[in-house]
PAZAPA-4460 file (N, C-alpha, C; in steps of 0.05 Angstrom, whole numbers, plus 32768, in hexadecimal, padded with zeros to 4 digits):
% residues 155
    n_x    n_y    n_z   ca_x   ca_y   ca_z    c_x    c_y    c_z   seq   type   mol
   7EFE   81AA   805F   7EFB   8191   8051   7F10   818F   803B     1      M     A
   7F1C   8177   803A   7F30   8173   8025   7F2A   8158   8017     2      R     A
   7F2C   8159   7FFD   7F26   8141   7FED   7F3C   813D   7FD8     3      V     A
   7F41   8124   7FD0   7F55   811F   7FBB   7F48   8122   7FA0     4      L     A
   7F2E   811C   7F9D   7F21   811F   7F84   7F08   8130   7F87     5      E     A
   7F04   8144   7F76   7EEF   8157   7F79   7ED3   814B   7F7C     6      P     A
   7ECD   8134   7F6F   7EB3   8128   7F70   7EAB   811E   7F8C     7      W     A
   7EBF   811B   7F9E   7EBA   8112   7FB9   7EB0   8129   7FCC     8      L     A
   7EB5   8142   7FC4   7EB0   8158   7FD6   7E92   815B   7FDE     9      A     A
   7E80   815B   7FCA   7E64   815F   7FD0   7E58   8148   7FE1    10      E     A
   7E5D   812F   7FDA   7E52   811A   7FEB   7E5C   811B   8008    11      P     A
   7E76   8121   800B   7E81   8123   8026   7E76   813B   8035    12      L     A
   7E73   8152   8027   7E67   8169   8033   7E4B   8164   803D    13      R     A
   7E3B   8156   802D   7E20   814F   8034   7E1F   813C   804C    14      E     A
   7E31   8128   804C   7E32   8115   8063   7E39   8124   807D    15      L     A
   7E4C   8135   807C   7E54   8145   8094   7E3C   8156   809E    16      V     A
   7E30   8163   808B   7E19   8175   8093   7E02   8165   809E    17      R     A
   7DFA   8150   8091   7DE3   8141   809A   7DE7   8131   80B3    18      E     A
   7DFF   8125   80B6   7E05   8114   80CD   7E0E   8124   80E6    19      S     A
   7E16   813D   80E2   7E21   814C   80F8   7E3D   8143   80FF    20      G     A
   7E4B   8138   80EB   7E66   812E   80F0   7E79   8144   80F9    21      A     A
   7E89   813F   810D   7E9E   8151   8115   7EB7   814B   8105    22      R     A
   7EBB   8132   80FF   7ED2   8128   80F0   7EC8   8113   80DD    23      V     A
   7ED2   8113   80C4   7ECB   80FE   80B1   7EE4   80F8   80A1    24      A     A
   7EE7   80DE   809B   7EFE   80D5   808C   7EF5   80BF   8079    25      L     A
   7EFE   80C2   8060   7EF8   80AE   804B   7F12   80A3   8041    26      L     A
   7F15   8089   8041   7F2E   807C   803A   7F29   8062   802B    27      M     A
   7F3E   8057   801F   7F3C   803D   8014   7F3F   8029   802B    28      T     A
   7F39   8010   8025   7F3B   7FFB   803A   7F58   7FF7   8044    29      A     A
   7F6B   7FFF   8034   7F87   7FFD   803C   7F91   8016   804B    30      S     A
   7F7F   802A   804E   7F86   8042   805E   7F8F   805A   804E    31      G     A
   7F8D   8059   8033   7F95   8071   8023   7F7E   8085   8026    32      Q     A
   7F85   809D   802E   7F71   80B2   8033   7F68   80BE   8019    33      V     A
   7F4D   80C0   8017   7F40   80CB   7FFF   7F34   80E7   8004    34      L     A
   7F29   80EB   801C   7F1D   8104   8024   7F1B   8105   8042    35      A     A
   7F1B   811E   804C   7F18   8122   8069   7F0B   813C   806F    36      Q     A
   7EFE   813D   8087   7EF2   8155   8091   7EF7   8156   80AF    37      H     A
   7F00   816D   80B9   7F02   8171   80D6   7F1E   816C   80E2    38      G     A
   7F30   815F   80D4   7F4B   815B   80DE   7F5B   8174   80D8    39      F     A
   7F6D   817A   80EA   7F7F   8191   80E5   7F9C   8189   80E1    40      T     A
   7FA3   8171   80E9   7FBE   8167   80E6   7FBF   814E   80D5    41      R     A
   7FD2   814D   80C2   7FD5   8136   80B1   7FDC   811D   80C0    42      S     A
   7FEA   8120   80D6   7FF1   8109   80E6   7FD8   80FC   80F2    43      L     A
   7FC5   810C   80FA   7FAC   8101   8105   7F9D   80F2   80EF    44      D     A
   7F9D   80FD   80D7   7F90   80F0   80C0   7F9D   80D5   80BB    45      V     A
   7FB7   80D4   80BA   7FC5   80BB   80B5   7FBF   80A7   80CB    46      M     A
   7FBF   80AF   80E4   7FBA   809D   80FA   7F9D   8092   80F9    47      A     A
   7F8A   80A4   80F4   7F6E   809B   80F2   7F6A   8088   80DB    48      A     A
   7F77   808D   80C4   7F74   807C   80AD   7F80   8060   80B2    49      A     A
   7F97   8060   80BE   7FA4   8046   80C4   7F93   8036   80D9    50      A     A
   7F8B   8044   80EE   7F7B   8037   8102   7F60   802E   80F7    51      L     A
   7F52   803F   80E9   7F38   8038   80DE   7F39   8020   80CB    52      G     A
   7F4C   8021   80B9   7F4E   800A   80A6   7F56   7FF0   80B5    53      S     A
   7F67   7FF3   80C9   7F6F   7FDC   80D9   7F58   7FD0   80E9    54      G     A
   7F48   7FE2   80F5   7F31   7FD9   8105   7F1D   7FCA   80F3    55      I     A
   7F17   7FD5   80DC   7F04   7FC7   80CA   7F0F   7FAC   80C0    56      L     A
   7F29   7FAB   80BA   7F35   7F92   80B2   7F33   7F7D   80C9    57      A     A
   7F38   7F86   80E1   7F37   7F75   80F8   7F1B   7F6A   80FD    58      T     A
   7F07   7F7C   80FC   7EEC   7F73   8101   7EE2   7F61   80EB    59      T     A
   7EEB   7F66   80D3   7EE4   7F54   80BD   7EEF   7F38   80C1    60      G     A
   7F07   7F37   80CB   7F13   7F1D   80D1   7F06   7F0F   80E8    61      E     A
   7EFE   7F1E   80FD   7EEF   7F13   8113   7ED5   7F08   810A    62      L     A
   7EC7   7F17   80F8   7EAD   7F0D   80EE   7EB1   7EF3   80DF    63      A     A
   7EC6   7EF1   80CF   7ECC   7ED8   80C1   7ED1   7EC1   80D4    64      R     A
   7EE0   7EC6   80E9   7EE7   7EB1   80FD   7ECF   7EA7   810C    65      L     A
   7EBB   7EB7   8110   7EA3   7EAE   811E   7E8D   7EA6   810B    66      V     A
   7E93   7EA4   80F1   7E80   7E9A   80DE   7E6C   7EAE   80D3    67      G     A
   7E71   7EC7   80D7   7E60   7EDC   80CC   7E6B   7EE6   80B2    68      N     A
   7E65   7ED8   809C   7E70   7EDE   8082   7E68   7EFA   8078    69      E     A
   7E52   7F04   8081   7E49   7F1F   8079   7E58   7F35   8087    70      A     A
   7E67   7F2F   809C   7E76   7F43   80AA   7E64   7F51   80BF    71      G     A
   7E6F   7F64   80CD   7E61   7F72   80E2   7E55   7F8D   80D9    72      F     A
   7E5A   7F95   80C1   7E4F   7FAF   80B8   7E60   7FC6   80C1    73      G     A
   7E57   7FD4   80D5   7E65   7FEB   80DF   7E70   7FE6   80FC    74      A     A
   7E85   7FF5   8102   7E8F   7FF6   811E   7E85   8010   8129    75      V     A
   7E77   800F   813F   7E6A   8027   814A   7E71   8029   8168    76      V     A
   7E77   8041   8171   7E7A   8046   818D   7E6C   8060   8194    77      H     A
   7E5A   805F   81A7   7E4B   8077   81AF   7E55   807E   81CB    78      Q     A
   7E64   8093   81CE   7E6D   809D   81E8   7E5A   80B3   81F2    79      G     A
   7E61   80BE   8209   7E50   80D3   8215   7E50   80ED   8204    80      R     A
   7E67   80F4   81FA   7E69   810D   81EB   7E6A   810A   81CD    81      Q     A
   7E74   80F4   81C4   7E75   80EF   81A7   7E75   80D1   81A1    82      Q     A
   7E6E   80CC   8188   7E6E   80B0   817E   7E7F   80AD   8166    83      G     A
   7E85   8094   815F   7E96   808E   8148   7E87   8079   8137    84      V     A
   7E87   807E   811D   7E7B   806B   810A   7E92   8064   80F7    85      W     A
   7E97   804B   80F3   7EAC   8041   80E1   7EA0   802B   80D0    86      L     A
   7E9F   802E   80B6   7E93   8019   80A5   7EA0   801A   8089    87      A     A
   7EA0   8003   807D   7EAA   8000   8062   7E93   7FFD   804E    88      G     A
   7E99   8003   8035   7E86   7FFF   801F   7E94   7FFB   8005    89      F     A
   7E87   7FEE   7FF2   7E94   7FE8   7FD9   7E8E   7FFE   7FC5    90      D     A
   7EA2   8004   7FB4   7EA0   8017   7F9E   7EAC   800B   7F85    91      T     A
   7EA8   8017   7F6E   7EB5   800D   7F56   7ED3   800E   7F58    92      P     A
   7EDE   801D   7F6B   7EFB   801F   7F6F   7F04   800D   7F87    93      R     A
   7EF4   7FFB   7F90   7EFB   7FE9   7FA6   7EED   7FF0   7FC0    94      G     A
   7EF6   7FE4   7FD5   7EEA   7FE8   7FEF   7EF4   8002   7FFC    95      R     A
   7EE2   8013   8005   7EE8   802C   8012   7EDE   802B   802E    96      W     A
   7EE9   803D   803F   7EE1   803E   805B   7EDB   805A   8063    97      V     A
   7EC6   805D   8072   7EBE   8078   807D   7EC0   8077   809B    98      G     A
   7ECB   808D   80A6   7ECC   8091   80C3   7EBF   80AB   80CA    99      L     A
   7EAC   80AB   80DC   7E9D   80C3   80E3   7E9E   80C5   8102   100      I     A
   7EA5   80DC   810C   7EA3   80E2   8128   7E8D   80F7   812B   101      V     A
   7E79   80F1   813B   7E62   8103   813E   7E5C   8109   815B   102      F     A
   7E50   8120   8160   7E4A   8129   817B   7E2F   8122   8185   103      G     A
   7E27   812D   819B   7E0E   8128   81A8   7DF6   8130   8198   104      R     A
   7DFA   8142   8184   7DE4   814C   8174   7DDB   8138   815F   105      G     A
   7DE8   8120   815E   7DE1   810C   814A   7DDE   80F1   8159   106      S     A
   7DD5   80DD   814A   7DD2   80C2   8156   7DDE   80AE   8143   107      T     A
   7DE3   8096   814D   7DEE   8081   813C   7DDB   807B   8125   108      T     A
   7DC1   807B   812A   7DAE   8076   8115   7DAE   808A   80FF   109      G     A
   7DB1   80A4   8106   7DB3   80B8   80F2   7DCC   80B6   80E2   110      L     A
   7DE2   80B1   80F0   7DFC   80AE   80E2   7DFB   8097   80CF   111      V     A
   7DEF   8081   80D8   7DEC   8069   80C6   7DDC   8070   80AD   112      R     A
   7DC6   807D   80B1   7DB5   8085   809A   7DC4   8096   8086   113      L     A
   7DD2   80AB   8090   7DE0   80BD   807E   7DF9   80B1   8073   114      F     A
   7E06   809F   8082   7E1D   8091   8077   7E15   807E   8060   115      F     A
   7DFF   8070   8064   7DF6   805E   804F   7DEF   806D   8036   116      E     A
   7DE2   8084   8039   7DDC   8096   8022   7DF6   809F   8015   117      R     A
   7E0A   80A7   8025   7E24   80AF   801B   7E31   8099   800B   118      F     A
   7E31   8081   8016   7E3E   806A   8009   7E30   8064   7FEE   119      A     A
   7E16   8065   7FED   7E07   8061   7FD4   7E0E   8076   7FC0   120      A     A
   7E11   808F   7FC9   7E17   80A5   7FB7   7E34   80A1   7FAB   121      R     A
   7E46   809A   7FBD   7E62   8095   7FB4   7E63   807E   7FA0   122      I     A
   7E54   8069   7FA5   7E53   8052   7F93   7E49   805A   7F78   123      Q     A
   7E36   806C   7F77   7E2A   8075   7F5E   7E3C   8089   7F4F   124      A     A
   7E4B   8099   7F5E   7E5B   80AE   7F52   7E77   80A6   7F4B   125      L     A
   7E82   8092   7F58   7E9E   808B   7F56   7EA5   8082   7F39   126      A     A
   7EB7   8090   7F2D   7EC0   8087   7F12   7ECE   806C   7F14   127      P     A
   7ECB   805C   7F00   7ED9   8042   7F00   7EF7   8048   7EFF   128      A     A
   7F07   8037   7F0C   7F24   803B   7F0B   7F2E   8036   7EEF   129      P     A
   7F42   8046   7EE8   7F4E   8044   7ECD   7F64   802F   7ECD   130      T     A
   7F70   802B   7EE4   7F86   8018   7EE7   7F82   8008   7F00   131      V     A
   7F82   7FEE   7EFF   7F80   7FDD   7F16   7F9B   7FDD   7F24   132      V     A
   7F9B   7FE4   7F3E   7FB4   7FE5   7F4D   7FB4   7FD2   7F64   133      R     A
   7FCC   7FCA   7F6D   7FCE   7FB9   7F85   7FC5   7FC9   7F9D   134      E     A
   7FBB   7FBB   7FB1   7FB1   7FC9   7FCA   7FC8   7FD9   7FD6   135      V     A
   7FDF   7FCD   7FDA   7FF7   7FDB   7FE4   800B   7FDA   7FCE   136      L     A
   8009   7FEE   7FBD   801B   7FF0   7FA6   8038   7FF6   7FB0   137      A     A
   804A   7FF2   7F9E   8066   7FF7   7FA4   806B   8013   7FAF   138      E     A
   805E   8027   7FA4   8061   8043   7FAC   804D   804C   7FC1   139      G     A
   8042   8039   7FD1   802D   8040   7FE4   8034   8057   7FF6   140      F     A
   804B   8056   8003   8053   806B   8016   8056   8086   8008   141      E     A
   8062   8086   7FF0   8064   809E   7FE0   8049   80A9   7FD9   142      R     A
   8037   8097   7FD1   801B   80A0   7FC9   800C   80AB   7FE2   143      E     A
   8010   809E   7FF9   8003   80A7   8011   800D   80C3   8018   144      L     A
   8027   80C7   8017   8032   80E2   801D   8028   80F7   8009   145      D     A
   8027   80F0   7FF0   801D   8102   7FDB   8000   8109   7FE0   146      A     A
   7FEF   80F5   7FE7   7FD3   80FB   7FEB   7FCF   810C   8004   147      S     A
   7FDE   8108   8019   7FDC   8119   8031   7FE5   8135   802B   148      L     A
   7FFA   8138   801B   8003   8153   8014   7FEE   8161   8004   149      R     A
   7FE1   8153   7FF2   7FCB   815F   7FE2   7FB3   8166   7FF4   150      Q     A
   7FAC   8155   8007   7F96   815A   8018   7F9B   8173   802A   151      L     A
   7FB4   8176   8033   7FBA   818B   8046   7FC8   81A3   8039   152      F     A
   7FCC   81A2   801F   7FD7   81B9   8010   7FF4   81BF   8017   153      G     A
   8003   81AA   801F   8020   81AE   8025   8030   81A3   800E   154      T     A
   8049   81AC   800C   8059   81A1   7FF6   806E   818F   8000   155      S     A
***
């Protein structure tokens, strides 16, 4: 498990344990990685973050187009061997996204329960931002590279 901020470690550890997650990823709505579990390659983390944030943005726009102002909540796929849970939630630091891949030992209902508990815990624990920043700041790519190096311990 790798986290950018120490206060994220215990909530993510608990989510992984309770939900039976094989892979978990926490990111901002713009795809900046905040924490991950189960990935071994930084390229996979970057791809999952970009795809996850893009999928949620797309489904949010589809919800708006069909008149569902509340949105669709989570994007869920239950396959034969594993399932995927992708959902956003609000924090004092803005909108965050969680991606969970779980195996046959868990269910969508359990993942939903534990994810909602995780989101509530993050909302309660998240320190308020000290500086308001643009979603895609000028140094976005540099910051993304730095956060991935920190997550994977490379220089």
